[in-house]
C-alpha positions in Angstrom: 56.4 -43.3 9.7 53.0 -42.5 8.5 51.6 -44.6 5.8 51.0 -43.4 2.2 47.3 -44.2 2.4 46.9 -41.8 5.4 48.7 -39.0 3.7 46.7 -39.4 0.4 43.5 -39.5 2.5 44.3 -36.3 4.3 45.0 -34.6 1.0 41.9 -36.1 -0.8 39.3 -34.9 1.6 40.0 -31.1 1.3 40.4 -31.6 -2.4 37.1 -33.4 -2.7 35.4 -30.6 -0.6 36.9 -27.9 -2.7 35.7 -29.8 -5.9 32.2 -30.2 -4.4 32.0 -26.4 -3.8 33.2 -25.6 -7.1 30.8 -27.9 -8.8 27.9 -26.5 -6.5 29.0 -23.0 -7.3 28.7 -23.6 -11.0 25.1 -24.8 -10.6 23.9 -21.5 -9.3 21.2 -19.8 -11.4 21.3 -16.1 -12.1 18.7 -14.0 -10.2 15.4 -13.3 -12.1 15.5 -10.0 -14.0 13.9 -6.9 -12.3 10.2 -6.6 -13.3 9.5 -3.4 -15.2 7.8 -0.6 -13.3 3.9 -0.6 -13.6 2.5 1.8 -16.2 1.3 5.1 -14.9 -2.4 5.5 -14.5 -4.4 7.8 -16.8 -5.1 11.2 -15.5 -8.4 11.8 -13.7 -10.4 14.8 -14.0 -13.9 15.8 -12.6 -16.1 18.2 -14.1 -16.7 21.5 -12.7 -20.3 20.9 -11.8 -19.2 17.7 -9.8 -16.6 19.8 -7.9 -19.2 22.7 -7.2 -21.9 20.1 -6.0 -19.4 18.5 -3.7 -18.5 21.9 -2.2 -22.2 22.7 -1.8 -22.9 19.3 0.0 -19.9 19.9 2.3 -21.1 23.3 3.2 -24.5 22.0 3.9 -23.0 19.1 6.0 -21.0 21.6 8.1 -24.1 23.8 8.7 -26.3 20.6 9.7 -23.5 19.3 12.0 -23.5 22.6 13.8 -27.2 22.1 14.8 -27.5 21.6 18.6 -30.1 19.3 20.1 -30.9 21.5 23.1 -34.3 23.0 21.9 -35.9 25.5 24.2 -39.1 26.0 22.4 -41.0 24.9 19.3 -39.6 27.7 17.2 -36.0 26.4 17.9 -37.2 23.1 16.4 -38.8 24.8 13.4 -35.7 26.9 12.7 -33.4 23.7 12.8 -35.8 21.9 10.6 -35.8 24.6 8.0 -31.9 24.7 8.0 -31.9 21.0 7.6 -34.3 21.2 4.8 -32.3 23.8 2.8 -30.2 21.5 1.0 -31.9 20.6 -2.4 -29.6 19.4 -5.0 
């Protein structure tokens, strides 16, 4: 016949574990609140003059990038220099 102390010990161990789990579960802190979304940035607008200047510069850069370095004569060099000098803001 098992002793009374052994039966009490067998029942006390799971009860103690359950009590510890319940105590620890009660200590759980709630998750932090969700931060608000960032504010929307202000609208950005460029003046028409800035947009036109950028378009002119882009067109100039496209023309200059098309210049080939295989010059056959001084006239070819002069023509390429004139094309490169056309941009004047």
